C-alpha positions in Angstrom: -101.8 -166.6 112.7 -104.2 -169.6 112.5 -107.2 -169.6 110.3 -109.5 -169.5 113.3 -107.7 -166.4 114.7 -107.9 -164.8 111.2 -111.6 -165.4 111.2 -112.0 -163.9 114.7 -110.0 -160.8 113.7 -112.0 -160.4 110.5 -115.2 -160.8 112.5 -114.1 -158.3 115.1 -113.3 -155.7 112.4 -116.7 -156.3 110.7 -118.5 -156.0 114.1 -116.6 -152.8 114.9 -117.5 -151.3 111.6 -121.1 -152.3 111.9 -121.5 -150.8 115.4 -119.9 -147.5 114.4 -122.0 -147.3 111.2 -125.2 -148.0 113.2 -124.3 -145.4 115.8 -123.4 -142.7 113.3 -126.1 -143.4 110.6 -129.4 -143.5 112.4 -130.4 -140.1 113.9 -133.9 -141.3 114.7 -132.4 -144.1 116.9 -130.2 -141.6 118.5 -133.2 -139.4 119.4 -135.0 -142.4 120.9 -131.8 -143.3 122.9 -131.6 -139.7 124.2 -135.2 -139.8 125.3 -134.8 -143.1 127.1 -131.5 -141.9 128.7 -133.2 -138.8 130.0 -136.1 -140.9 131.4 -133.6 -143.2 133.1 -131.7 -140.2 134.5 -134.8 -138.6 135.9 -135.7 -141.9 137.6 -132.2 -142.3 139.2 -131.8 -141.5 142.9 -129.9 -138.2 143.4 -127.2 -140.0 145.5 -126.2 -142.0 142.5 -125.7 -138.8 140.4 -124.0 -136.4 142.8 -120.7 -136.9 144.6 -119.7 -133.8 146.5 -116.0 -134.7 146.3 -116.1 -135.2 142.5 -118.1 -131.9 142.1 -115.5 -130.0 144.0 -112.7 -131.6 142.0 -114.4 -130.5 138.8 -114.8 -126.9 140.1 -111.1 -126.8 141.1 -110.1 -128.3 137.7 -112.2 -125.7 135.9 -110.6 -122.9 138.0 -107.0 -124.1 137.5 -104.7 -121.3 136.3 -104.2 -122.8 132.8 -107.9 -123.3 132.4 -108.8 -119.7 133.5 -106.0 -118.0 131.5 -106.2 -120.3 128.5 -110.0 -120.9 128.2 -112.4 -119.1 130.5 -110.8 -115.6 130.3 -110.4 -115.6 126.5 -113.9 -117.0 125.9 -115.4 -114.5 128.4 -113.6 -111.6 126.8 -114.6 -112.6 123.3 -118.3 -112.9 124.2 -118.2 -109.7 126.2 -116.5 -107.6 123.6 -118.7 -109.1 120.9 -121.8 -108.0 122.8 -120.5 -104.5 123.5 -119.4 -104.1 119.8 -122.8 -105.2 118.6 -124.6 -102.9 121.0 -122.6 -99.9 119.7 -124.5 -100.1 116.5 -127.9 -101.3 117.8 -130.7 -98.8 117.7 -133.1 -101.0 119.6 -134.5 -99.3 122.6 -134.0 -101.2 125.9 -137.8 -101.1 126.5 -138.4 -103.2 123.4 -136.5 -106.1 125.1 -138.7 -105.9 128.2 -142.1 -107.6 127.8 -145.3 -106.3 129.4 -145.3 -108.9 132.1 -141.7 -108.1 133.1 -142.6 -104.4 133.2 -145.5 -105.1 135.5 -143.2 -107.0 137.8 -140.6 -104.3 137.8 -143.4 -101.7 138.7 -144.4 -104.0 141.5 -140.9 -103.9 142.8 -140.6 -100.2 142.5 -143.8 -99.7 144.4 -142.7 -101.9 147.3 -142.2 -100.1 150.5 -139.0 -100.2 152.6 -136.9 -101.1 149.7 -134.3 -98.4 150.4 -130.9 -99.7 151.5 -130.1 -97.2 154.2 -126.4 -98.1 154.5 -125.9 -97.8 150.8 -127.8 -94.5 150.6 -125.7 -93.0 153.4 -122.5 -94.3 151.9 -123.3 -92.7 148.5 -124.5 -89.3 149.9 -122.3 -88.8 152.9 -119.1 -88.6 150.8 -116.5 -85.8 150.7 -117.1 -85.3 147.0 -120.9 -84.9 147.6 -120.2 -82.5 150.4 -117.8 -80.4 148.3 -120.3 -80.3 145.4 -123.1 -79.3 147.7 -120.9 -76.7 149.3 -120.1 -75.1 145.9 -123.8 -75.2 144.9 -124.9 -73.5 148.1 -122.1 -70.9 147.8 -123.1 -70.0 144.3 -126.7 -69.7 145.4 -125.8 -67.4 148.3 -123.5 -65.3 146.1 -126.3 -64.9 143.5 -128.8 -64.0 146.3 -126.3 -61.5 147.7 -125.8 -59.9 144.3 -129.5 -59.5 143.7 -130.7 -58.6 147.2 -127.7 -56.9 148.8 -129.0 -53.6 150.3 -125.9 -51.9 148.9 -126.9 -52.7 145.3 -130.6 -53.6 145.1 -133.0 -51.1 143.8 -135.0 -51.3 147.1 -131.9 -50.6 149.1 -129.6 -47.7 149.4 -129.3 -47.0 145.7 -133.1 -46.5 145.6 -133.0 -44.3 148.6 -130.3 -42.2 147.1 -132.1 -41.8 143.9 -135.1 -40.5 145.8 -133.0 -37.8 147.4 -132.0 -36.5 144.0 -128.8 -34.6 143.7 -128.5 -34.3 147.5 -127.9 -38.1 147.8 -125.0 -38.2 145.3 -121.4 -37.3 145.6 -119.4 -38.1 148.7 -122.2 -40.1 150.3 -122.5 -42.4 147.3 -118.7 -42.9 147.2 -118.7 -43.8 150.9 -121.4 -46.3 150.5 -119.6 -47.9 147.5 -116.5 -48.2 149.7 -118.5 -49.9 152.4 -120.1 -52.3 149.9 -116.7 -53.3 148.5 -115.4 -53.9 152.0 -118.5 -55.8 152.9 -118.2 -58.1 149.9 -114.6 -58.7 150.6 -115.3 -59.9 154.1 -118.5 -61.7 153.2 -117.0 -64.3 150.9 -114.6 -65.9 153.4 -117.3 -65.9 156.0 -119.7 -67.7 153.7 -117.1 -70.3 152.9 -116.3 -70.7 156.6 -120.0 -71.2 157.4 -120.5 -73.7 154.5 -117.5 -75.8 155.6 -119.5 -77.1 158.5 -123.0 -76.6 157.1 -122.4 -78.7 154.0 -121.4 -81.7 156.2 -124.7 -81.3 158.1 -126.6 -80.8 154.8 -125.4 -84.1 153.2 -126.4 -86.0 156.4 -129.8 -84.3 156.4 -130.2 -85.2 152.7 -129.4 -88.8 153.5 -131.9 -88.7 156.4 -134.6 -87.3 154.1 -134.0 -89.9 151.4 -134.2 -92.8 153.9 -137.2 -91.3 155.7 -139.1 -90.5 152.5 -138.2 -93.5 150.5 -141.8 -94.7 150.5 -143.2 -91.3 149.6 -145.2 -91.3 146.3 -142.8 -88.7 145.0 -139.8 -91.0 145.5 -141.7 -93.9 143.9 -142.5 -91.7 141.0 -138.8 -90.8 140.8 -137.8 -94.5 140.7 -140.4 -95.1 138.0 -139.2 -92.1 135.9 -135.6 -93.4 136.0 -136.7 -96.8 134.8 -138.9 -95.2 132.1 -135.9 -93.2 131.0 -133.8 -96.4 130.7 -136.6 -98.0 128.6 -136.4 -95.2 126.2 -132.6 -95.5 125.6 -131.2 -97.2 122.6 -128.7 -99.9 123.3 -126.0 -97.9 121.5 -126.6 -95.0 123.8 -126.2 -97.2 126.9 -122.7 -98.2 125.8 -121.8 -94.9 124.2 -119.2 -94.1 126.8 -117.7 -97.6 127.1 -114.5 -97.8 125.1 -112.6 -101.0 124.3 -110.2 -100.6 127.2 -113.0 -100.0 129.7 -115.0 -103.0 128.4 -112.0 -105.3 128.6 -111.2 -104.1 132.1 -114.8 -104.7 133.3 -114.7 -108.2 131.9 -111.3 -108.9 133.5 -112.6 -107.6 136.8 -115.6 -109.9 136.6 -113.5 -113.0 135.9 -111.0 -112.0 138.6 -113.8 -111.7 141.2 -115.5 -114.9 140.2 -112.2 -116.8 140.1 -111.3 -115.5 143.6 -114.7 -115.9 145.1 -115.2 -119.5 144.0 -112.0 -120.8 145.5 -112.3 -119.1 148.9 -112.5 -121.5 151.8 -115.9 -120.1 152.7 -117.2 -120.8 149.2 -115.8 -124.4 149.2 -117.4 -125.0 152.6 -120.7 -123.5 151.4 -120.8 -125.7 148.3 -120.0 -128.8 150.4 -122.8 -127.9 152.9 -125.3 -127.4 150.1 -124.6 -130.7 148.4 -124.5 -132.6 151.6 -127.8 -131.1 152.6 -129.4 -132.0 149.3 -128.1 -135.6 149.6 -129.2 -135.8 153.2 -132.7 -134.6 152.5 -133.3 -136.0 149.0 -130.5 -138.6 148.3 -132.9 -141.5 148.0 -135.4 -139.7 145.8 -135.3 -139.8 142.0 -133.9 -136.7 140.3 -137.3 -135.8 138.8 -138.9 -135.6 142.3 -136.1 -133.5 143.6 -136.3 -131.1 140.7 -140.1 -130.8 141.2 -139.6 -130.1 144.9 -137.6 -127.0 143.9 -140.0 -125.9 141.2 -138.4 -127.5 138.2 -141.3 -129.6 137.0 -140.9 -129.3 133.3 -139.5 -132.4 131.6 -136.5 -131.8 129.3 -137.4 -131.8 125.6 -135.5 -134.9 124.6 -136.2 -134.4 120.9 -134.8 -130.8 120.9 -131.7 -131.9 122.9 -131.0 -134.8 120.6 -131.5 -132.8 117.4 -129.0 -130.1 118.7 -126.5 -132.8 119.9 -126.7 -135.1 116.9 -123.9 -133.3 114.7 -121.5 -133.5 117.7 -122.5 -137.0 118.6 -122.1 -138.2 115.0 -118.6 -136.6 114.8 -117.7 -138.4 118.0 -119.0 -141.8 116.8 -117.0 -141.4 113.6 -113.9 -140.2 115.4 -110.8 -142.3 116.4 -111.7 -142.3 120.1 -115.0 -144.0 119.6 -113.5 -146.5 117.2 -110.8 -147.4 119.6 -113.3 -147.8 122.4 -115.6 -150.1 120.4 -112.6 -152.1 119.2 -111.5 -152.6 122.8 -115.0 -153.7 123.9 -115.3 -156.2 120.9 -111.9 -157.6 121.5 -112.6 -158.2 125.2 -115.8 -160.0 124.2 -114.0 -162.4 121.8 -111.3 -163.0 124.4 -113.9 -163.9 127.0 -115.6 -166.3 124.5 -112.3 -168.1 123.9 -111.8 -168.9 127.6 
């Protein structure tokens, strides 16, 4: 190696070292760079920042089987189980997490008229399980009513009349009446069940009709508010009291399964493409800041907070082998260009 080449190599090494030290040493400069980078980004036309094909490739890469099974699913499970485990010991009431302004907005929603989803209400109420439950409840009510007001047993019925007759009403007549009562009860129960078989079906439909028709009634609004008030008063540990580890893991797995499946559906891919193409068609020439403002995102990112949070990671990257190799490659190309 000639002396000149040795000098160039030494110069390259010193320059690489200097650049890396400067990048990894000065946090204030990094903050200023981040602020300028954000300003530049916000001034850049949207079409230079968004490429639908690249976005879709990124989504597909993120949803690749190895990424879902080896990263997304374990991370999601860890976070989910961590939250559930923490809630099991948390005595904080749910209402303490809901500020006054949020409560006011929730009340406003609860007071809105015509918020009842008729199809959902009917689907929930007009079920065989609901019908069977209602049938059993009505049967118990009819049975209790019969036991209390049956003329064969009630004080105002035949027993009372017989008592009024004194000893003349007793004996064979009483025994005959008891036999009639037993036979009546024996035949009554199957007839009640037969009647309720059809009536319970009509009853659940009528119940659904009333819920839908009276959804805007003040009493139903009060019902909705009382349910929310009940939730406000529950401790977080009470909310997850019946959620065991197996159930929590299953719910998390279900969530990931649904998201993974939904995002790769042809309809979802088509919808994402249409949204991005529409954005670029309508706002492609506009700077990012103006596009964000148009959709209500007018607050400028806090560059200082972003830079402060990112600095430890950025410094580690600057001091890492990848950054060193990249800087060495750039410096080497510069010296090669100078020698031509």
